[in-house]
C-alpha angles and dihedrals in degrees: 000000000000115000092209132033141164122212139158148134129272113215139167110259096221098060105001090244113162117250114219127201094021117151113237120191129196116200124195144136117306088233090062100038101029096095096041114108112257096016116145127200117241118233110269114245101345140067138177115242132175095236107112111109118223123198134173096023125130128183145068127314088257090053089051092048095052095041103037112019116020111103091001100079113048115211100031124102131204090253092052092047094046093056096033092055090064094046095050097037106040091172088074090072091060093046099056089266089290126132114235125208094227095057134075122233138182120240130185121265135174113249136176117264110243110258092225141073133207095245106111111109118223127191136157093040125124127183146068127314089254091054090048090051093049097045102034111024120016110121091354101093115052112225095018118120129191088247092054093047094045093057097033093054089065094045095049096036106039091171087076090073091058091047098055090265090290126130113236125208094227094055131076124229142181121241129184121260133178110283131161095167112145109258135211136181144207123212133197139157130240118251127232090285093049094254125146133182138188123195106209107184120223106322123093119212151150110268138179117230113206128188117179120168136155116272093020134086114254115262122211120180128176109219130188108210114197099141137352099330128187118207119177118202126209118196121205114220115247123200141162122248108273098234111022100069091224117126125223147114134287134087099220110134136180115264094193109131089215095050096110092052097048120110112270092247091056092049090051090052092050093047093047093048093050090045088060094060112115142061114328098246094048092049092044091053092049093057124090116253097257091058094043088060090062093060124099092224091060086078089068100049089112090064112048089181094059116117088232098047105140088351112170110206127200099266090043088063094053095042095047092048092053094043092046089051090054098251127144110254100163109123145103134032096266119087122254089247090065127083088223088072089074099049105113100215091163094310108166093221096051133065121202109220127214104166106102090204097051108090127154131174108267096038110145120222112212121197133197172281101350118223091219117090113251095018121124097198137019105201145010135190137174133251115215105154129247121339141167141191139075124301127223091269096053100259111140130214120199124195094243088063088069095216110176104150130069113216137187133177141188111263114261141147120253123179090341094309128111109239132188097032096133147025108255143178118251136188115257099215106036103030103031109027103026102032096026090218089305090275114064136070099216141023127201132180132225134183132203109246087221090062092043089054090052087060092045093250 
């Protein structure tokens, strides 16, 4: 009988329903797993990931294989590419499984495996992820970027989400550290009740449990196995916006009772806004290349350790939502990454609203004054109506919270806490209208004439 084992149940987070036939992988050192039946060695130094963007290509999957992948990516076969293309580019299913030149896709590429592992224990530390990066990690772990640490810290330390994404001195965490130890893995599938089990022989060890399946956000859990350990896994549903045609993760959906009867343009705006919810880097990576170029943080892509790397600011959110929904946002001298862009000032494409009872999805709230000389406004966010669900970064929204506005901000530090790191839902009345985002003295509202016309206004 095995001295050590790991078992558990994989369920859907929304209703705790068991998920059958789900592949579950257990990664660990080759020294620990090497003698376990069924263990396979991981490739040394390289891996294939679906991270290469493709633009301007049209044709079948076979055309893409022969022109873009075959002979260029060692270790991937035609069969693996054929099926993987649909998993990683769900928009292909709606387009007759044909690539289109005006869309962006993800292709496989061979990349170096990171020479580090999340195995360094940390305790007695309190602060933000940025402070942890600066004090504990910067320039100490080859191959690690701020972006990678920022997202990985939440995956490997899920308690951070419950603690406002702040490290606490009384808790223990896992940080990355240099590690080139040969790795191996075991793989199994869940049964009809969602159960999985690994028999691990007689060696205890620190392992990484990975569950990655279509239509759900990837789960990564560090697990110390020193006996018969049980580790349940909850998967968060991931789905593309219903009307925008852009793939991505997150299960946030509109809770408006009139959603189905809204004009198509309004539904696209709602879907695109809810698609944007999540941490900045995760949302940035989920966007097609032409929308990424609109984002302030795209200016810092050459420096992954920059505080503003992939930073999505307030006006970026509004502009990307409208552009992603297919609306015309070309106007005014200010750039679309500036709140000034949404000050009406007689702009022929914008209407300033004064009726407190006239609200439509896509209305832009504009706040001021700005604290920067020469600026007309300091902040904007977007009204979409009620919504609920979990975003791509694991943050949940319940209907009683009354979130109706989607909000983004430039990253900055305030009272020792990193602020503006993600796109979040806010309450219309208390946060936006009454408190004016805690910072501003007035709030106005504007509407695109194009959206007003869609409602017959």
